[in-house]
N, C-alpha and C positions, 0 to 999 in steps of 0.2 A: 349246712352243706349246700354249695351252690348248685343251682339247676342248670342243665344244658342251655336253657333259653337265656339266662342271665350271663352265662359265659360267652355266648355268641354276641350279645349286645355289647359287652365290654370289649370284645375283640374288634368289633366293627368301629366302636368309638376311638380306640387307639389307632387304628389304621387311618381314620379320617384326620386325626391330629397330626400324624406323621406326614400325610400328603400335603397338609397346609403348610407345615414347617419347611418342607423341601421345595415345593414348586410355587406356592402362592405368594411368597414375599416379593419375588422379582416382578410379578405382574402388578402388584399393588403400588409400587413406587418406580415407575419407568425412569431410566437414566436420562439425564439431559444430554441431548446431542450437540457436540461443539458447533456444527455448522448452523444450528438454529439460534445460537446465542447471539446477542447484539454485538457487532464488531466494536473493538476498542476505539474510543475517540482520541485523536491526537490532543496533546496538551494545548491549551489556548495560547496563542502567540501574543504576548504582551508587548506592545511597542515600547521601545526604549524611551524613557522620559527625556525630553529635550533639555539639554544642559543650559542653565542660564548664562554660562560663560563660554559658549562655544565660539564666540567671535572676540578677537583681540580688540582691546580698546583702540579707538581711533586717535592715534598720536597727533594727527594733523588738527584734530578738533580740540586738543588740549592746549596747555600753556606753551607759548613760544620758548625756544631755548634761551633767548636773551631778551632783555628789556629793550624797547625800541629806542630809548634815549642814548644807548651806547653806539658809538661810531662803528664798532666791529663786533661780530658774533663769532666766538672761537669754540671749536670742539677739539678734543685731544684724546689720544689713546697711548698707553704705555704697556709694554709687555717685556717679559724676560725675567730678571731677578725679582721683580715685583710688578704687579699689574694694577691698572687703574684707568679711569676715563672720566671726563667731565666736560662741561660746557659753561661758558660765561661770557659776559660782555666786557669790552675794553674801550676806553676812550684815549686816543693819542694825546700826549701832553704837548706835542709840537704842531700837529696838523690834523684837524678833524675832517678835512676835505679828502675823501678817499682817492679821487682821481688825481688831485695835486700831489698827494703823498706818493703815488706810484709813477708819476709822470717822468718821462725821459729827460735827460740833461747831462750836465757835467758830473763826473764821478763824485759821489757823496756817500756818507754813511746813512743807511736806511735801517732804522730800528723796527723790528717786527713786533706784532702785537704780543702782549703778555697775557698769561692766564693766571689768575689769582685764586688759589684754594677752591677749586671746583670739584664736585663729585664726592662720592662716598669716601674715597680714599684721600681726599684733599690733594689733588694733583695741582701743581703750580709750575709755571714756566717763566723764565726771565732771562734777560741779558742777550738775547739773540739779535744779531745785526749783520748786515752785509756791509763790508768795509768800503767797497767801491761800486756802489749801485749806479747804473747808467740808464735804467729803464726796464720796462716789463720783460721778463724772460726767466730762464732757469740758471741758477748760480750754485756751483759747488763750493761749499764753505771751506776756507783754509785758515788754519790758526796762525800762519805766518804769511807775510806779504813782502814783496820786493819793490824796488823803484820808488820808495817813499810812500806807498799806499798803506792804508790802514788795514790791519788784519781783520778777518771776519770773527765774529763772536758766536761760538757754538751755544746751543741752548743749555741752560742750567735748569734741570728738571728735578722737582721734588715730588715724590709720591709717598704719602704717609709721613714717616719720619726718616726716609732715606733719600739721599740726593745724588744726582749723576750729572756728569758733564763730559767734555772732550777728553779722550785718551789717545794713546799711540795708534790704536787701530780703529778709531771712530771715524765715521763719515756722515756728512749731512748735505742735503740738497734742498734748496729753496726755490720755489716758483712763484713769481709775482705777476699777476694779471693787470691789464690796463685799468680795470675797474676798481683796483685796490684789494681784491681778494687774492688768496694764495694758499700755498701748502708748504709744509716743512716735514721732511722725513730724515730721521737720524738713526743710525745703527751703531751698536757696540759702544754706547756711552758707558763710562766707568764710574764706579761709586766713589764719592768723596765725603769728607767730613760734613756732617749736618749738625747744626746747632741743636743740642739736646737730643741727638739722634743716635742711630746704631753705629757701631764701629765699622768702618768701610771694609767690605770684602773685596780683596784684590782680584778675585775671579768673577765677581758679579758683573753682568752686562745688561744694558737696558736698550730696547728699541723704542723709538718714540715717533709719533706722527701727530701733526697738528694741521687743522684746516681753519681758515677764517674767511668770512664774507663781510663785505662792506655794507653797512646799513644806511650810510649817508647822513648819519646824525651827528650831533655835536655833543 
């Protein structure tokens, strides 16, 4: 049988344990205050790596469009039913003196430079001529002529395996400069049969432009 003294000690011990459980835990582990915590650091800004190809290659420092031994350097562009572009040199079979080739005088046939299989699409141009050339200037090509003059020859253009030339609604303008350079612009060329090529499409049309410079070579 328990004595009153032992009962009192047990009661006091139980009360002490209850006080520790209710109030002592919070004081032993104080909460971390948000304002005292270290502020978050922004993510490090990593500079973008410099691209090794940010600058376009210097075309001027590359290879020339045409070899120097050609009398003329020609560039051409085709668009419409088919597209293509190219550059190549050409040597006149009749006159390698650019100034003499373009010189004024009595009406004569002036053959324009040809372009032979240049570019990825293998664009070629032939047969273009002014039937009554009298000197530097701009000429509207005409497939028919009067008064005994020779007709002009519209360009025959081949791009890939398709060929185009003058049609009912085709137009072409040629400008010849005194130094032998010049330009040709043609619109609405129609498709014609091409050797081992595609069957002509009656609705296909091609716009064509050609520029040439005289390199003064032979």
